[in-house]
Backbone bond lengths (Angstrom), bond angles and torsions (degrees), N, CA, C in turn:
res aa  C-N    CA-C-N  psi(-1)  N-CA   C-N-CA  omega(-1)  CA-C   N-CA-C  phi
1 A - - - 1.416 - - 1.571 112.05 -
2 L 1.325 116.42 -40.69 1.495 124.44 173.49 1.462 110.32 -54.94
3 H 1.426 111.94 -52.47 1.535 117.63 -179.77 1.512 111.65 -52.23
4 K 1.372 111.42 -50.18 1.450 117.00 -179.43 1.553 113.56 -62.40
5 M 1.335 113.10 -34.18 1.570 114.45 179.30 1.580 108.30 -66.56
6 I 1.426 114.66 -43.68 1.495 116.99 -178.40 1.484 106.18 -59.80
7 L 1.316 123.40 -42.94 1.459 124.12 -168.75 1.656 103.07 -69.80
8 T 1.274 122.37 -42.88 1.431 123.21 -170.92 1.562 105.68 -76.89
9 C 1.277 119.72 -34.09 1.496 119.51 169.40 1.463 118.00 -59.11
10 A 1.315 112.29 -48.79 1.463 119.24 174.36 1.469 110.81 -53.40
11 E 1.267 116.91 -51.09 1.548 122.48 -177.55 1.585 104.38 -61.58
12 E 1.301 115.29 -40.50 1.504 112.03 -173.61 1.557 111.67 -66.15
13 V 1.400 111.54 -41.81 1.529 115.60 173.87 1.480 115.05 -58.06
14 E 1.427 115.43 -39.95 1.466 121.41 -177.52 1.517 108.28 -65.04
15 R 1.368 114.63 -34.65 1.454 119.66 -178.56 1.520 116.22 -64.66
16 V 1.320 111.45 -38.79 1.434 117.93 -172.19 1.499 114.24 -97.00
17 A 1.274 118.15 -25.58 1.490 124.98 -173.23 1.562 109.10 -67.02
18 T 1.325 118.47 142.23 1.485 122.33 173.61 1.568 105.58 -127.95
19 P 1.312 117.83 76.85 1.495 121.79 -175.15 1.553 109.33 -59.00
20 R 1.334 110.60 138.69 1.543 116.27 177.94 1.524 102.38 -148.25
21 S 1.298 116.62 147.39 1.362 124.35 172.93 1.480 115.84 -144.22
22 I 1.368 119.14 167.68 1.471 124.46 179.30 1.453 106.04 -156.64
23 Y 1.327 114.71 143.07 1.436 119.50 176.70 1.592 110.00 -149.61
24 R 1.375 111.94 153.32 1.532 114.89 177.31 1.542 106.04 -142.86
25 L 1.181 113.64 154.02 1.457 124.38 179.15 1.582 111.19 -91.51
26 F 1.347 116.52 133.31 1.444 119.41 -178.07 1.585 105.97 -132.58
27 P 1.318 114.29 150.41 1.422 113.67 171.89 1.592 113.10 -78.03
28 V 1.408 114.37 148.61 1.434 120.27 176.79 1.500 113.49 -107.70
29 T 1.396 116.14 135.54 1.426 119.71 172.61 1.448 106.33 -132.47
30 F 1.367 119.83 147.61 1.477 121.92 -176.32 1.420 107.92 -119.18
31 G 1.471 112.09 132.86 1.352 123.00 171.05 1.483 116.23 -101.57
32 K 1.293 114.94 -173.75 1.553 113.07 -176.94 1.487 109.00 -62.55
33 N 1.262 118.70 -51.42 1.520 117.65 -178.12 1.562 114.83 -121.50
34 C 1.384 112.45 21.49 1.382 115.43 179.33 1.512 112.20 -147.21
35 V 1.391 116.04 174.60 1.484 120.84 171.86 1.520 107.41 -133.86
36 Q 1.361 112.04 141.23 1.557 116.76 -175.10 1.541 103.00 -105.96
37 L 1.339 115.37 129.15 1.443 117.49 169.28 1.483 108.27 -118.42
38 G 1.312 114.43 103.95 1.515 119.47 -169.17 1.554 103.94 56.52
39 N 1.194 114.05 -127.64 1.493 119.60 -174.88 1.617 112.29 -90.11
40 I 1.290 121.01 1.59 1.445 125.82 177.84 1.453 112.86 -90.23
41 T 1.279 122.11 123.20 1.382 126.04 177.01 1.487 113.36 -103.33
42 V 1.373 116.83 123.81 1.484 118.58 -175.23 1.614 102.59 -113.78
43 E 1.343 111.02 117.43 1.367 117.29 176.18 1.593 110.96 -82.33
44 G 1.210 118.85 143.67 1.470 117.86 173.02 1.555 112.01 124.23
45 R 1.327 116.94 174.81 1.450 123.78 -171.24 1.574 110.19 -95.34
46 D 1.408 119.78 -40.83 1.338 115.28 -165.68 1.517 121.11 -64.93
47 L 1.359 116.92 -49.43 1.462 121.73 177.55 1.575 110.39 -61.04
48 R 1.415 112.07 -39.21 1.422 118.24 174.73 1.507 113.18 -54.66
49 Q 1.270 112.97 -49.49 1.497 118.03 175.80 1.402 116.84 -60.93
50 H 1.339 111.00 -42.23 1.466 119.55 -178.64 1.503 118.37 -62.58
51 I 1.317 111.89 -34.95 1.568 113.08 174.59 1.566 114.93 -110.60
52 R 1.379 111.71 22.85 1.541 116.29 175.64 1.552 109.40 -48.50
53 G 1.310 111.21 137.60 1.433 117.11 -177.71 1.464 121.86 81.58
54 C 1.364 114.51 -6.20 1.544 120.10 174.58 1.473 109.35 -86.12
55 K 1.383 112.98 138.86 1.470 122.06 173.42 1.479 108.95 -99.33
56 E 1.322 120.57 -13.51 1.405 120.60 -174.62 1.606 104.43 -143.89
57 A 1.265 112.05 148.24 1.546 118.68 173.48 1.470 112.53 -139.90
58 V 1.360 117.56 149.64 1.456 121.15 175.94 1.475 108.59 -97.44
59 L 1.279 120.49 129.68 1.420 119.65 165.19 1.523 104.94 -91.18
60 F 1.353 114.56 136.30 1.468 121.84 -168.75 1.596 110.02 -133.30
61 A 1.202 117.20 141.89 1.496 121.60 176.80 1.558 105.65 -143.04
62 A 1.341 113.41 140.59 1.486 120.92 173.81 1.559 111.20 -144.26
63 T 1.333 112.07 155.46 1.467 114.98 176.37 1.534 107.22 -150.36
64 L 1.370 113.72 156.01 1.519 122.89 173.78 1.523 108.56 -88.62
65 G 1.329 117.88 -13.27 1.537 120.90 179.33 1.498 114.35 93.60
66 I 1.179 113.84 164.64 1.488 121.22 -175.60 1.514 119.55 -63.44
67 Q 1.281 114.58 -32.52 1.450 118.68 -178.61 1.529 110.64 -64.47
68 T 1.323 119.71 -29.26 1.368 120.68 176.19 1.526 108.61 -67.31
69 D 1.147 120.10 -41.23 1.495 122.58 175.60 1.585 111.98 -57.56
70 V 1.270 112.52 -43.54 1.489 122.81 -177.89 1.471 108.09 -60.65
71 L 1.356 116.67 -46.03 1.427 122.06 176.13 1.499 114.82 -61.81
72 L 1.359 119.58 -47.98 1.344 122.46 176.34 1.563 112.63 -59.54
73 E 1.392 113.89 -44.81 1.483 115.40 -177.23 1.579 112.30 -65.71
74 R 1.350 112.87 -34.70 1.502 114.45 176.35 1.482 113.33 -64.50
75 Y 1.286 115.39 -44.72 1.593 113.01 175.58 1.527 118.39 -70.87
76 S 1.322 114.83 -21.21 1.361 113.72 175.89 1.507 117.40 -71.90
77 H 1.332 116.21 -7.77 1.418 123.15 170.18 1.548 113.68 -107.72
78 M 1.335 117.22 -3.56 1.371 115.75 -178.12 1.501 112.25 -118.07
79 D 1.219 118.13 -43.13 1.548 124.79 -177.52 1.642 113.37 -142.50
80 M 1.268 118.39 90.98 1.423 119.19 -175.93 1.490 118.58 -53.59
81 S 1.423 112.70 -41.49 1.494 119.25 178.69 1.521 108.95 -61.64
82 R 1.263 118.64 -42.23 1.548 121.91 -177.56 1.514 104.37 -71.90
83 A 1.301 122.58 -40.72 1.433 124.67 178.80 1.501 113.36 -55.63
84 A 1.397 112.80 -38.92 1.540 117.08 -176.99 1.547 106.64 -70.82
85 V 1.342 118.48 -35.58 1.553 119.29 -178.85 1.447 105.86 -71.84
86 L 1.308 116.64 -44.27 1.498 118.74 175.91 1.539 118.42 -52.55
87 Q 1.422 110.50 -38.71 1.397 116.66 -178.62 1.682 111.67 -68.63
88 A 1.425 106.45 -40.51 1.541 108.22 177.38 1.461 108.78 -69.43
89 A 1.322 123.91 -39.47 1.480 126.96 178.09 1.517 105.89 -53.78
90 A 1.328 115.50 -53.49 1.567 117.11 -175.09 1.578 107.52 -65.83
91 A 1.297 125.39 -37.74 1.448 125.39 175.96 1.459 111.11 -57.07
92 A 1.346 114.72 -48.33 1.496 123.59 -177.79 1.541 108.23 -61.56
93 M 1.390 117.32 -44.11 1.451 119.41 -179.89 1.435 108.98 -65.04
94 M 1.237 121.47 -43.64 1.560 125.00 -176.88 1.495 104.79 -59.75
95 E 1.289 125.91 -48.11 1.349 130.83 -174.98 1.559 110.63 -64.06
96 S 1.357 115.85 -43.48 1.427 120.88 177.71 1.507 111.38 -67.89
97 Y 1.287 118.64 -38.74 1.577 121.84 178.76 1.618 103.82 -68.96
98 C 1.228 122.76 -47.70 1.451 119.10 174.58 1.479 114.91 -53.07
99 D 1.329 117.39 -41.98 1.456 118.58 175.27 1.457 116.87 -60.58
100 E 1.411 112.02 -40.83 1.473 117.36 178.70 1.576 112.96 -65.30
101 E 1.365 113.15 -36.21 1.454 116.54 178.39 1.420 111.94 -75.46
102 E 1.281 121.84 -29.52 1.443 129.07 174.21 1.401 108.81 -65.20
103 M 1.242 122.58 -42.22 1.503 124.78 175.44 1.456 112.92 -54.47
104 K 1.294 121.29 -37.09 1.454 128.88 -179.12 1.570 101.62 -66.01
105 I 1.231 119.74 -47.57 1.496 121.59 -177.02 1.399 108.72 -68.72
106 R 1.440 125.66 -34.71 1.311 128.20 -178.81 1.666 110.47 -69.43
107 E 1.307 116.28 -36.92 1.355 120.96 177.25 1.587 114.11 -68.72
108 Q 1.383 112.53 -35.71 1.563 115.62 169.73 1.402 113.08 -63.29
109 A 1.352 122.03 -45.00 1.426 135.38 -176.60 1.602 104.38 -59.04
110 A 1.245 114.59 -49.86 1.588 123.08 -171.14 1.557 104.08 -59.52
111 R 1.436 117.35 -41.00 1.466 115.01 -179.46 1.560 112.75 -64.18
112 R 1.232 113.32 -15.92 1.598 118.65 178.19 1.553 108.79 -100.01
113 G 1.325 118.94 6.08 1.530 120.83 -174.22 1.505 119.19 74.71
114 L 1.377 113.76 18.11 1.376 125.04 -173.33 1.524 116.35 -105.03
115 F 1.306 115.49 152.38 1.542 120.97 174.63 1.491 114.03 -124.30
116 L 1.269 114.94 155.01 1.479 119.12 -178.02 1.510 114.53 -96.26
117 R 1.301 115.74 138.45 1.355 119.94 163.20 1.596 113.34 -81.83
118 P 1.298 119.29 156.84 1.505 122.01 -179.38 1.586 109.07 -53.36
119 R 1.349 114.67 149.18 1.392 117.28 168.52 1.503 118.86 -57.09
120 Y 1.264 121.70 136.48 1.442 123.57 -172.47 1.596 105.15 -132.62
121 S 1.354 117.48 119.83 1.451 120.83 -170.81 1.502 113.67 -107.81
122 P 1.373 119.80 153.07 1.522 121.23 171.02 1.482 107.45 -54.78
123 G 1.245 114.65 140.78 1.418 121.24 -177.02 1.488 118.29 101.17
124 Y 1.435 116.22 -20.65 1.556 118.52 169.19 1.455 111.46 -78.35
125 G 1.210 113.40 142.12 1.541 118.36 176.77 1.414 108.71 53.78
126 D 1.446 113.11 -139.91 1.471 116.74 173.63 1.542 120.01 -97.25
127 F 1.394 110.39 27.45 1.420 119.41 174.31 1.740 107.81 -82.87
128 P 1.268 113.83 105.47 1.424 118.94 -165.63 1.580 110.91 -61.37
129 I 1.260 110.85 135.03 1.556 116.45 178.73 1.471 110.67 -68.73
130 Q 1.428 118.04 -20.90 1.403 119.82 178.45 1.501 110.43 -62.68
131 L 1.336 121.10 -25.64 1.482 124.42 -178.52 1.556 111.20 -65.50
132 Q 1.429 119.78 -13.81 1.489 119.02 173.50 1.510 106.69 -44.72
133 K 1.345 120.31 -42.77 1.396 120.33 -169.51 1.418 115.54 -67.31
134 D 1.348 115.11 -31.46 1.584 117.50 176.83 1.511 111.21 -79.30
135 I 1.349 117.92 -30.82 1.527 121.08 170.68 1.452 108.51 -61.56
136 L 1.439 121.20 -52.37 1.420 121.33 -174.20 1.632 107.52 -60.73
137 N 1.359 114.98 -42.44 1.508 116.70 -178.90 1.471 112.38 -61.08
138 A 1.437 116.30 -42.30 1.459 117.73 -168.29 1.561 104.48 -78.28
139 L 1.291 124.83 -16.01 1.401 124.41 174.40 1.493 112.67 -100.27
140 D 1.342 118.54 -4.77 1.507 119.18 -176.73 1.519 110.99 62.97
141 C 1.291 121.19 34.62 1.521 123.31 -174.35 1.452 121.00 -57.82
142 P 1.314 118.21 -38.00 1.372 119.58 173.73 1.575 116.56 -58.25
143 K 1.227 113.65 -47.12 1.488 121.11 174.89 1.529 114.07 -71.20
144 R 1.336 116.18 -46.15 1.483 121.07 -172.33 1.556 116.07 -78.23
145 I 1.322 114.67 -40.00 1.523 116.35 -175.40 1.541 110.02 -133.36
146 G 1.295 118.34 7.09 1.520 118.38 175.15 1.438 109.56 73.51
147 L 1.391 122.13 29.70 1.452 119.79 177.53 1.475 115.82 -112.07
148 S 1.261 119.75 120.72 1.455 122.55 -178.22 1.578 111.38 -130.69
149 M 1.288 119.77 -165.30 1.385 121.28 -176.02 1.583 112.09 -145.48
150 T 1.350 112.74 161.97 1.536 112.01 -179.08 1.601 100.98 -94.94
151 E 1.333 114.38 177.17 1.449 123.49 -179.72 1.492 112.57 -63.44
152 S 1.415 117.35 -21.57 1.464 120.24 174.38 1.584 113.37 -98.28
153 Y 1.366 110.64 26.82 1.504 123.65 168.47 1.632 108.53 64.34
154 M 1.303 121.27 23.68 1.487 123.81 179.35 1.626 98.21 -88.39
155 L 1.325 110.77 140.37 1.557 116.99 176.86 1.492 108.04 -74.66
156 V 1.386 112.36 148.90 1.555 120.36 173.93 1.501 103.80 -138.46
157 P 1.241 116.39 117.93 1.496 133.97 0.18 1.494 114.03 -54.42
158 T 1.285 122.02 151.62 1.388 124.00 173.08 1.494 116.65 -64.56
159 K 1.341 121.50 -35.54 1.423 121.61 179.14 1.463 108.86 -85.71
160 S 1.332 116.17 74.41 1.521 127.16 -172.55 1.520 107.15 -141.84
161 V 1.271 113.04 157.22 1.361 122.03 173.41 1.561 116.38 -139.04
162 T 1.274 121.12 141.62 1.440 125.50 169.04 1.682 103.39 -119.72
163 A 1.378 114.41 148.91 1.472 116.70 -178.53 1.490 109.41 -166.23
164 V 1.312 111.92 164.04 1.484 123.26 175.74 1.503 103.07 -123.43
165 I 1.468 105.94 131.19 1.425 120.86 177.45 1.380 111.65 -120.95
166 G 1.385 121.77 109.12 1.419 127.04 179.20 1.422 112.42 -71.68
167 L 1.377 116.71 143.43 1.517 120.08 173.14 1.535 103.41 -112.82
168 T 1.404 108.63 137.76 1.497 118.42 -172.62 1.504 106.26 -140.49
169 S 1.338 114.53 155.20 1.518 122.38 170.94 1.441 104.72 -88.05
170 D 1.291 131.03 -6.47 1.376 133.59 -178.84 1.501 108.05 -77.92
171 P 1.306 124.84 115.21 1.509 124.72 -179.06 1.390 110.26 -81.90
172 T 1.497 121.47 52.64 1.374 126.25 170.68 1.586 115.30 -57.35
173 G 1.204 118.59 147.19 1.465 119.20 -175.56 1.500 115.64 -90.24
174 C 1.290 117.90 -12.01 1.495 120.43 -174.88 1.495 114.10 -63.96
175 H 1.231 115.49 -16.10 1.536 117.39 -177.47 1.572 107.66 -76.44
176 I 1.390 118.57 -19.22 1.357 123.86 -174.81 1.569 115.78 -98.84
177 A 1.339 112.43 -60.68 1.479 118.19 179.82 1.565 110.75 -96.49
178 K 1.309 115.19 0.28 1.486 117.13 -175.34 1.479 113.92 51.47
179 C 1.282 118.92 -141.46 1.492 125.28 -169.26 1.441 106.57 -73.35
180 M 1.373 121.44 -30.74 1.545 119.35 -174.95 1.457 108.23 -66.14
181 G 1.455 119.30 -28.96 1.525 109.09 -179.22 1.448 113.46 -111.75
182 C 1.348 115.02 25.50 1.514 115.28 -179.59 1.599 110.49 -107.68
183 S 1.367 108.00 139.60 1.578 113.88 -177.87 1.581 106.81 -97.12
184 N 1.232 121.47 6.28 1.465 121.21 178.03 1.425 113.07 -80.19
185 K 1.323 119.62 92.30 1.380 124.40 -175.66 1.478 118.31 -76.34
186 N 1.458 115.78 -7.74 1.388 121.43 174.79 1.537 115.39 -100.64
187 C 1.269 118.60 9.70 1.421 123.27 -171.66 1.543 106.16 -67.11
188 P 1.350 120.25 137.08 1.569 115.73 -178.97 1.513 107.82 -81.27
189 F 1.290 120.57 -2.45 1.412 120.82 -180.00 1.489 116.93 -102.13
190 R 1.458 110.06 0.46 1.455 117.70 -172.30 1.505 112.16 -65.42
191 K 1.309 120.89 134.87 1.423 129.80 -177.94 1.583 105.80 -72.02
192 D 1.332 114.63 150.09 1.462 115.97 173.59 1.507 111.27 -73.88
193 G 1.307 121.28 145.80 1.448 127.18 -177.24 1.492 111.48 91.41
194 N 1.249 120.55 2.99 1.457 120.62 -179.63 1.539 111.47 -109.50
195 E 1.341 115.46 19.49 1.561 117.25 178.56 1.492 110.15 -68.78
């Protein structure tokens, strides 16, 4: 019964979702305690460390669209167990869609002899979530893909992502297999359980 629910929820999310994305390339410059992505200044260490050595970065945004939110909201009032499975299905679809769109960016970068660093989103580490606004503005997200945010910096629609993707000439492997295939045990982004 659970397996059937998972399959039907995944199908329902796929039926209503309207995935859209947008991205643009910006120059990267490094300051003493910050990194500059075009006209956006990010104070702190984590993003700076994450894209160290990159001269360019992609600002990326993607969404599954407002109808996905409508579906999730409807079931949150009708059937909480189904709502939980729908949430998981939508999250999985969002991640899969972002991976597909990132592959296009990777292919374009490869033609220039460049490699991608993993997506890094506002709210990770000391990358302020408030910078969602700057990314949305830089990409003209409300107009181009219908993505905006609340006063508390939550993305609307909720099944949406903004991220920075560094471009580097270093053929590091973490952008492909991520932590599972990486031997760098001292990486600050290493996930638990991959020692």
